[in-house]
NUKOL-133056 format. One record per residue: x negated, y negated, z of N, C-alpha, C, O in turn. Coordinates in steps of 0.1 Angstrom, whole numbers, plus 5000, padded with zeros to 4 digits. Atoms other than C-alpha are relative to their C-alpha. Last residue first. Layout:
// NUKOL-133056
(atom (X; Y; Z); (X; Y; Z); (X; Y; Z); (X; Y; Z))
...
END
This chain:
// NUKOL-133056
(atom (5000; 4985; 5000); (2784; 3136; 4393); (4989; 5005; 5007); (4987; 5018; 5008))
(atom (5012; 4993; 5005); (2788; 3099; 4402); (5002; 5015; 5001); (5008; 5021; 5010))
(atom (5002; 4988; 4992); (2823; 3084; 4407); (4988; 5008; 4994); (4990; 5012; 4982))
(atom (5009; 4991; 5007); (2825; 3048; 4393); (4997; 5012; 5010); (4993; 5009; 5021))
(atom (5007; 4991; 4990); (2854; 3026; 4403); (4992; 5010; 4992); (4996; 5015; 4982))
(atom (5007; 4989; 5007); (2869; 2996; 4384); (4992; 5008; 5011); (4986; 5002; 5020))
(atom (5010; 4993; 4992); (2895; 2972; 4397); (4994; 5011; 4992); (5000; 5018; 4984))
(atom (5006; 4988; 5006); (2915; 2947; 4378); (4989; 5006; 5008); (4980; 4998; 5012))
(atom (4994; 4988; 4994); (2933; 2923; 4401); (4996; 5013; 4993); (5000; 5023; 4997))
(atom (5006; 4997; 4987); (2909; 2895; 4393); (5006; 5012; 5007); (5001; 5017; 5016))
(atom (5014; 4996; 5001); (2918; 2895; 4356); (4994; 5004; 5013); (4987; 5014; 5014))
(atom (5000; 4987; 5007); (2956; 2894; 4361); (4985; 5006; 4999); (4983; 5017; 5002))
(atom (4994; 4990; 4991); (2954; 2866; 4386); (4999; 5014; 4994); (4995; 5023; 5001))
(atom (5010; 4997; 4990); (2931; 2847; 4363); (5004; 5010; 5010); (4997; 5019; 5014))
(atom (5011; 4993; 5006); (2956; 2850; 4335); (4989; 5004; 5010); (4984; 5015; 5010))
(atom (4995; 4987; 5002); (2984; 2838; 4358); (4990; 5010; 4993); (4989; 5021; 4997))
(atom (5000; 4993; 4986); (2964; 2809; 4369); (5005; 5014; 4999); (4999; 5023; 5005))
(atom (5014; 4996; 4998); (2958; 2800; 4332); (4998; 5007; 5013); (4991; 5016; 5015))
(atom (5002; 4985; 5000); (2995; 2800; 4326); (4986; 5005; 5002); (4984; 5017; 5003))
(atom (4996; 4995; 5013); (2998; 2763; 4317); (4997; 5015; 4998); (4993; 5019; 4988))
(atom (5012; 4996; 5006); (2980; 2752; 4349); (5002; 5006; 4986); (4993; 5012; 4980))
(atom (5009; 5012; 5001); (3009; 2731; 4362); (4986; 5004; 4993); (4979; 4996; 4988))
(atom (4994; 5011; 5008); (3035; 2758; 4356); (4991; 4989; 4997); (4990; 4983; 4986))
(atom (5001; 4997; 5014); (3013; 2786; 4369); (5005; 4989; 4991); (5000; 4987; 4980))
(atom (5011; 5008; 5007); (3008; 2771; 4403); (4999; 5002; 4985); (4992; 4995; 4979))
(atom (5007; 5009; 4991); (3038; 2782; 4425); (4990; 4991; 4993); (4990; 4979; 4994))
(atom (4991; 5010; 4994); (3063; 2796; 4400); (4992; 4990; 5009); (4996; 4979; 5010))
(atom (4995; 5009; 5010); (3036; 2813; 4378); (5009; 4989; 5007); (5008; 4977; 5003))
(atom (5011; 5009; 5004); (3018; 2828; 4408); (5005; 4990; 4990); (5001; 4978; 4991))
(atom (5003; 5009; 4988); (3051; 2842; 4422); (4989; 4990; 4996); (4990; 4978; 4999))
(atom (4989; 5010; 4999); (3062; 2856; 4388); (4997; 4990; 5011); (4999; 4978; 5009))
(atom (5001; 5009; 5011); (3028; 2873; 4383); (5011; 4989; 5000); (5008; 4977; 4998))
(atom (5012; 5008; 4997); (3030; 2888; 4417); (4998; 4990; 4989); (4995; 4978; 4992))
(atom (4996; 5010; 4990); (3065; 2901; 4410); (4989; 4990; 5003); (4991; 4978; 5005))
(atom (4992; 5009; 5007); (3052; 2918; 4378); (5005; 4989; 5010); (5006; 4977; 5006))
(atom (4986; 4996; 5002); (3025; 2934; 4398); (5007; 4989; 4992); (5003; 4978; 4992))
(atom (4990; 5011; 5002); (2987; 2931; 4396); (5014; 5005; 4998); (5016; 5016; 4991))
(atom (4992; 5002; 4988); (2967; 2960; 4410); (5010; 4989; 4999); (5018; 4986; 5009))
(atom (4996; 5014; 4999); (2952; 2970; 4377); (5010; 4999; 5011); (5021; 5005; 5010))
(atom (4986; 5002; 4995); (2933; 3003; 4379); (5002; 4985; 5001); (4994; 4977; 5004))
(atom (4995; 5014; 5000); (2902; 3017; 4362); (5014; 4999; 5005); (5022; 5008; 5004))
(atom (4986; 5002; 4998); (2881; 3048; 4367); (5004; 4986; 5000); (4996; 4977; 5004))
(atom (4997; 5014; 4998); (2847; 3056; 4353); (5015; 4999; 5001); (5022; 5003; 4991))
(atom (4986; 5003; 5004); (2835; 3092; 4358); (5003; 4986; 5003); (4999; 4981; 5014))
(atom (4990; 5005; 4991); (2797; 3096; 4361); (5014; 5000; 4993); (5015; 5001; 4981))
(atom (5004; 5003; 4987); (2764; 3108; 4348); (5011; 4997; 5010); (5010; 4999; 5022))
(atom (5007; 4989; 4994); (2772; 3126; 4316); (4996; 4998; 5014); (4994; 5007; 5022))
(atom (5014; 5000; 5005); (2798; 3099; 4309); (4993; 5012; 5006); (4998; 5018; 5015))
(atom (5009; 4990; 4994); (2835; 3102; 4313); (4987; 5000; 4993); (4986; 5003; 4981))
(atom (5011; 4994; 5007); (2856; 3071; 4305); (4993; 5011; 5008); (4992; 5010; 5021))
(atom (5003; 5008; 5012); (2887; 3052; 4314); (4989; 5007; 4992); (4990; 5006; 4980))
(atom (5014; 4996; 5004); (2903; 3077; 4337); (4997; 4992; 4988); (5002; 4995; 4977))
(atom (5001; 4995; 5014); (2933; 3057; 4350); (4986; 5004; 4998); (4977; 4996; 5001))
(atom (5012; 5004; 5007); (2940; 3051; 4387); (5000; 5007; 4987); (5006; 5018; 4985))
(atom (4998; 5010; 5011); (2976; 3055; 4399); (4987; 4994; 4995); (4988; 4983; 4989))
(atom (4996; 5013; 4994); (2970; 3073; 4433); (4999; 4989; 4989); (4995; 4977; 4992))
(atom (4987; 4999; 4993); (2971; 3108; 4418); (5005; 4987; 5007); (5017; 4985; 5009))
(atom (4990; 5000; 5011); (2943; 3098; 4394); (5014; 5002; 5006); (5024; 4996; 5001))
(atom (4998; 5014; 5004); (2922; 3088; 4425); (5011; 5000; 4989); (5019; 4991; 4988))
(atom (4994; 5007; 4989); (2926; 3123; 4441); (5003; 4985; 4995); (5014; 4980; 4998))
(atom (4986; 4997; 5000); (2919; 3139; 4407); (5008; 4993; 5011); (5019; 4990; 5010))
(atom (4993; 5007; 5011); (2887; 3120; 4404); (5015; 5003; 5001); (5023; 4994; 4999))
(atom (4998; 5014; 4995); (2875; 3133; 4438); (5008; 4992; 4990); (5016; 4984; 4993))
(atom (4991; 4999; 4989); (2880; 3169; 4426); (5003; 4986; 5006); (5015; 4983; 5009))
(atom (4986; 5001; 5005); (2864; 3159; 4394); (5010; 5002; 5010); (5021; 4997; 5009))
(atom (4997; 5014; 5002); (2831; 3152; 4412); (5015; 4999; 4995); (5022; 4989; 4999))
(atom (5000; 5006; 4987); (2830; 3188; 4425); (5004; 4985; 4999); (5012; 4980; 5007))
(atom (4987; 4995; 4993); (2839; 3202; 4391); (5001; 4993; 5014); (5013; 4990; 5017))
(atom (4989; 5007; 5006); (2812; 3180; 4374); (5013; 5004; 5007); (5021; 4996; 5009))
(atom (5001; 5014; 4996); (2785; 3192; 4399); (5012; 4992; 4994); (5018; 4984; 5001))
(atom (4996; 5000; 4986); (2795; 3228; 4393); (5001; 4986; 5005); (5010; 4982; 5012))
(atom (4986; 4997; 5000); (2793; 3224; 4355); (5006; 4999; 5015); (5017; 4994; 5017))
(atom (4993; 5012; 5005); (2760; 3207; 4358); (5015; 5002; 5000); (5022; 4993; 5004))
(atom (5001; 5010; 4990); (2746; 3235; 4380); (5008; 4987; 4996); (5014; 4981; 5004))
(atom (4991; 4997; 4989); (2759; 3262; 4356); (5000; 4989; 5010); (5011; 4986; 5016))
(atom (5003; 4988; 4992); (2743; 3247; 4325); (5009; 5001; 5012); (5018; 4993; 5014))
(atom (4998; 5003; 4986); (2759; 3224; 4299); (4997; 5012; 5009); (5003; 5023; 5007))
END
């Protein structure tokens, strides 16, 4: 890794640290980017979804809620 690549990585990592402080998880680091992941679903949200429509959908609505609340972010180096 040359000096320019190290400098680009450090600059991108400053942004990554900001996201890590806000409950994002570092999923993967590739030579081109950092990939961050976060699930915004809450336990209370699951309970509300289950009480309103989860009972009639046999939990499928709860599963969809969990899947759609997953967020992914890519920070390029």
